C-alpha positions as CSV (number, residue, x, y, z in Angstrom):
1,M,107.0,142.7,76.9
2,K,107.7,143.9,80.4
3,S,105.0,141.7,81.9
4,T,106.4,138.7,80.0
5,I,109.9,139.4,81.4
6,S,108.4,139.9,84.9
7,I,106.6,136.6,84.8
8,A,109.7,134.8,83.6
9,F,111.7,136.4,86.3
10,I,109.2,135.3,89.0
11,I,109.3,131.7,87.7
12,F,113.1,131.7,87.6
13,M,113.3,133.0,91.2
14,G,110.8,130.5,92.4
15,Q,112.8,127.6,90.8
16,L,116.0,129.0,92.3
17,L,114.5,129.3,95.7
18,Y,113.1,125.7,95.4
19,A,116.5,124.4,94.4
20,Q,118.1,126.2,97.4
21,T,115.8,124.5,99.9
22,R,115.8,121.1,98.4
23,I,118.7,118.6,99.1
24,A,118.8,115.4,97.0
25,S,121.1,112.4,97.6
26,T,121.2,108.9,96.3
27,V,121.1,106.2,99.0
28,N,121.3,102.4,99.1
29,F,120.0,100.0,101.8
30,K,119.5,96.3,102.3
31,S,116.2,94.5,102.2
32,G,116.9,90.9,103.0
33,E,119.4,89.7,100.4
34,E,118.7,92.5,98.0
35,T,120.0,96.1,97.8
36,I,117.5,98.8,97.2
37,E,118.4,102.1,95.6
38,G,116.6,105.3,96.4
39,I,116.9,109.1,96.3
40,L,116.3,111.1,99.5
41,I,114.9,114.5,99.1
42,R,114.9,116.8,102.2
43,P,114.4,120.4,103.0
44,K,117.3,122.4,104.5
45,A,116.5,122.2,108.2
46,E,118.3,121.7,111.5
47,G,117.7,118.7,113.8
48,K,115.7,115.6,113.3
49,I,112.9,115.9,110.7
50,P,109.9,113.6,109.8
51,A,110.0,111.6,106.6
52,V,107.9,109.8,104.0
53,V,108.8,106.6,102.1
54,F,107.2,106.7,98.6
55,Q,106.0,103.6,96.8
56,Q,105.3,103.9,93.1
57,G,102.5,102.1,91.2
58,S,102.5,99.1,88.9
59,G,104.8,98.4,86.1
60,N,108.4,99.0,85.1
61,H,108.7,102.5,86.6
62,S,111.8,103.6,88.4
63,F,111.8,106.4,90.9
64,D,113.3,108.6,88.2
65,G,109.8,108.8,86.6
66,Y,108.6,110.5,89.8
67,E,111.6,112.5,90.8
68,K,112.7,114.0,87.5
69,E,109.8,113.9,85.1
70,A,106.9,115.3,87.2
71,W,105.0,112.1,86.4
72,G,101.8,111.6,88.3
73,P,101.0,113.1,91.7
74,H,104.3,113.4,93.4
75,K,106.9,115.7,91.9
76,F,105.9,119.3,92.4
77,Y,102.6,118.0,93.8
78,I,102.9,116.1,97.1
79,E,106.6,116.7,97.2
80,D,106.1,120.4,97.5
81,V,103.7,120.0,100.3
82,L,105.9,117.6,102.2
83,L,109.0,119.8,101.9
84,E,106.9,122.8,102.9
85,Q,105.7,120.9,106.0
86,G,109.3,120.0,106.9
87,Y,109.3,116.3,105.7
88,A,111.9,114.4,103.8
89,I,110.9,112.1,101.0
90,L,112.6,108.8,100.1
91,Y,111.8,107.5,96.6
92,C,112.8,103.9,96.1
93,N,113.5,101.8,93.0
94,K,111.7,98.4,92.8
95,R,113.9,95.4,92.6
96,G,115.8,95.2,89.3
97,L,115.2,98.8,88.4
98,G,118.1,101.3,88.4
99,N,120.7,100.0,90.8
100,S,118.3,97.9,92.9
101,T,119.1,94.2,92.8
102,G,116.6,91.4,92.3
103,N,113.5,91.3,90.0
104,W,110.2,93.1,90.8
105,R,108.3,90.6,88.7
106,K,109.2,87.9,91.2
107,N,108.2,90.0,94.2
108,D,104.6,89.9,95.4
109,F,102.9,92.7,97.4
110,Y,104.2,91.4,100.7
111,G,107.7,91.3,99.3
112,R,107.3,94.9,98.2
113,A,106.0,95.8,101.6
114,D,109.1,94.3,103.1
115,D,111.2,96.5,100.9
116,A,109.1,99.5,101.9
117,Y,109.7,98.7,105.6
118,A,113.4,98.3,104.9
119,A,113.4,101.9,103.7
120,V,111.7,102.9,107.0
121,E,114.4,101.1,109.0
122,Y,117.1,102.8,106.9
123,L,115.6,106.2,107.6
124,K,115.4,105.3,111.4
125,S,119.1,104.7,111.3
126,R,119.9,108.3,110.1
127,S,120.8,111.0,112.6
128,D,118.8,113.6,110.7
129,I,115.4,111.8,110.6
130,D,112.9,111.6,113.5
131,P,112.4,107.8,113.9
132,A,108.9,108.3,115.5
133,R,107.5,110.3,112.5
134,I,108.2,108.1,109.5
135,G,105.2,107.4,107.2
136,I,104.6,105.7,103.9
137,S,102.9,107.2,100.8
138,G,102.0,105.1,97.8
139,H,100.3,105.9,94.4
140,S,98.0,103.3,92.8
141,Q,99.4,99.8,93.4
142,G,101.8,101.6,95.8
143,G,98.8,102.5,97.9
144,W,98.2,98.8,98.5
145,I,101.9,98.4,99.5
146,A,101.8,101.4,101.9
147,Q,98.7,99.9,103.6
148,I,100.2,96.4,103.9
149,A,103.5,97.7,105.4
150,A,101.7,99.9,107.9
151,S,99.3,97.1,108.9
152,Q,102.3,94.8,109.7
153,H,104.5,97.4,111.5
154,K,103.0,99.6,114.2
155,D,106.0,101.9,114.2
156,I,105.0,103.4,110.9
157,A,103.5,106.7,111.9
158,F,101.0,107.3,109.1
159,V,99.9,106.4,105.5
160,I,99.1,108.7,102.6
161,S,97.4,106.4,100.0
162,L,97.0,108.2,96.6
163,A,94.4,106.4,94.4
164,G,95.3,103.2,96.3
165,P,92.5,100.6,96.2
166,T,90.7,99.3,99.3
167,V,89.4,96.3,97.2
168,G,91.4,93.3,96.1
169,V,93.2,92.8,92.8
170,R,90.5,90.9,91.1
171,E,87.8,93.5,92.0
172,Q,90.0,96.4,91.0
173,T,91.1,95.0,87.6
174,N,87.6,93.8,86.7
175,R,86.1,97.3,87.4
176,N,88.9,99.1,85.7
177,D,88.6,97.1,82.5
178,S,84.8,97.2,82.4
179,L,84.9,101.0,82.6
180,M,87.6,101.1,79.8
181,Y,85.4,99.0,77.6
182,L,82.5,101.4,78.2
183,C,84.7,104.4,77.4
184,N,85.7,102.8,74.2
185,G,82.1,102.4,73.1
186,Y,81.5,98.8,73.9
187,P,77.7,98.1,74.2
188,V,76.4,98.0,77.7
189,D,74.1,95.0,76.9
190,K,77.1,92.9,75.8
191,L,79.5,94.0,78.6
192,G,78.6,91.1,81.0
193,R,79.6,88.4,78.5
194,K,82.7,90.4,77.6
195,M,83.8,90.6,81.2
196,E,83.1,86.9,81.8
197,K,85.6,86.1,79.0
198,Y,88.0,88.6,80.4
199,R,88.0,87.0,83.8
200,K,88.6,83.6,82.3
201,R,91.6,85.0,80.4
202,K,93.0,86.4,83.6
203,K,92.6,83.1,85.4
204,T,94.3,81.3,82.5
205,S,97.2,83.8,82.5
206,A,97.7,83.2,86.3
207,N,97.7,79.4,85.8
208,I,100.2,79.7,83.0
209,G,102.4,81.9,85.3
210,K,102.2,79.3,88.1
211,T,103.2,76.5,85.7
212,L,105.7,78.4,83.5
213,P,107.3,81.0,85.8
214,F,109.8,82.0,83.1
215,I,106.9,83.9,81.4
216,K,107.5,86.9,83.6
217,S,104.2,88.9,83.1
218,A,102.1,85.8,83.7
219,Y,104.1,84.8,86.7
220,F,103.7,88.2,88.3
221,W,100.0,88.1,87.7
222,H,99.9,84.6,89.4
223,L,101.7,86.2,92.4
224,I,99.1,89.0,92.9
225,I,95.8,87.9,91.4
226,D,94.4,86.6,94.7
227,Y,95.4,89.5,96.9
228,N,92.6,90.6,99.1
229,N,92.9,93.9,101.0
230,D,90.4,93.3,103.8
231,E,92.7,91.9,106.5
232,T,95.2,94.7,105.8
233,L,92.5,97.3,106.3
234,R,91.3,95.7,109.6
235,N,94.9,95.7,110.9
236,L,95.6,99.3,109.7
237,T,95.6,101.3,112.9
238,C,97.8,104.4,112.2
239,P,96.4,107.7,110.8
240,T,95.7,107.0,107.1
241,L,94.6,109.3,104.4
242,L,92.8,107.5,101.5
243,L,92.7,110.1,98.7
244,F,90.8,109.2,95.6
245,A,89.9,111.1,92.4
246,E,86.4,111.7,91.1
247,H,87.0,110.5,87.5
248,D,89.6,107.8,88.3
249,I,89.0,104.9,85.8
250,N,91.7,102.7,87.4
251,V,90.6,103.1,91.1
252,P,87.0,104.4,91.0
253,P,86.2,106.1,94.3
254,E,82.6,104.9,94.4
255,Q,83.7,101.2,94.3
256,N,86.5,101.6,96.9
257,I,84.6,103.8,99.3
258,A,81.6,101.5,99.1
259,H,83.8,98.5,99.9
260,L,85.3,100.4,102.9
261,N,81.8,101.0,104.2
262,E,80.7,97.4,103.6
263,L,83.8,96.0,105.4
264,F,83.2,98.2,108.5
265,D,79.4,98.0,108.5
266,K,79.2,101.7,107.4
267,H,81.4,102.8,110.3
268,P,85.1,102.9,109.2
269,P,87.5,103.4,112.1
270,S,88.4,106.9,113.0
271,N,92.0,106.6,111.9
272,L,90.9,106.4,108.3
273,T,90.3,109.7,106.5
274,V,88.6,109.4,103.1
275,K,88.9,112.4,100.6
276,V,87.9,112.7,97.0
277,M,89.5,115.2,94.6
278,K,86.7,116.6,92.5
279,G,87.4,116.4,88.7
280,G,90.6,114.4,89.2
281,Q,91.8,111.3,87.3
282,H,94.2,108.5,88.3
283,G,97.2,110.8,88.2
284,F,95.2,113.6,89.9
285,Y,95.2,115.8,86.8
286,K,92.0,117.8,86.2
287,V,89.7,116.2,83.6
288,Q,86.1,116.5,82.4
289,D,85.2,112.8,82.8
290,R,86.8,109.4,83.4
291,C,87.1,108.7,79.6
292,V,89.7,111.4,79.0
293,D,92.9,109.5,78.0
294,W,96.1,109.9,80.0
295,E,98.1,111.8,77.5
296,T,95.4,114.4,77.1
297,A,94.9,114.6,80.9
298,T,98.6,115.4,81.5
299,K,98.3,118.5,79.2
300,G,95.6,120.0,81.3
301,S,95.7,122.2,84.3
302,F,96.7,121.1,87.8
303,D,94.1,121.7,90.5
304,S,95.7,122.8,93.8
305,Q,92.9,121.1,95.8
306,F,95.0,117.9,95.6
307,Q,97.8,119.6,97.5
308,D,95.3,121.4,99.8
309,Q,93.8,118.1,100.9
310,I,97.2,116.6,101.8
311,R,98.4,119.8,103.4
312,Q,95.3,120.1,105.6
313,W,95.5,116.4,106.6
314,L,99.2,116.7,107.5
315,T,98.5,119.9,109.5
316,N,95.8,118.1,111.5
317,L,98.2,115.1,112.0
318,R,100.5,117.1,114.2
């Protein structure tokens, strides 16, 4: 009984201490004609501090899913590391989510990168942020966005790409879906024909979206289906951490690392650091293999090596 009370007290004190060193405020800034809503999390510190703009993955996910619900790799995962290292974090709502204006389904990757850079410019305008030390972090599709923004703007100090692909959209989705079919028991000898039909459906969907833009999901697919990441990687010159997870079915490390080596003739530039979390899945939860479903994965234990990889990289960045 005493041990239970002691543990509860330690947890309570830890949460209390965390709350005392974490300041959150809602912010709004302009990106072209749109207004983007965000929440800025910062440690209690004097003077100008470094900061990270966070870009979430695909779908209808607002920053609330990261900031409040401990979804995926950010809240209590990378956020703890960033605050510990003295960084502020700015989570941003996509267009049309929360109080952000516009419509994310009408915004391609380059439009999202523009929004991400608008967040950087907003941070640069603040008296409490060091304008020379602002980086971008992105999870999944957000990893593409972070890479694009940094390749276009040389004043972005660094990138932390969390399960962000190096391949293009077609390659990523084809590999993802083929692995899902295999995990669901689809016969290996019939997979080729199945994937051929899948690719035709995707192409048809993109054509429908181009012709009938009011079909929102098809139109968005039309906007992104031909995205190729090669030029972005060639123009990415800032220090960049590409962190993958061993059992990621969405962004398999073997595919994306192989593509990186192929693109740079087995000699990726020194500004790119590639790390793989052993046993991790797309959200960096610890799993036995890539066929573990998401709901089951989130009930498992969290492996601190994910934080350690980011912590070590940030320490070496200074």
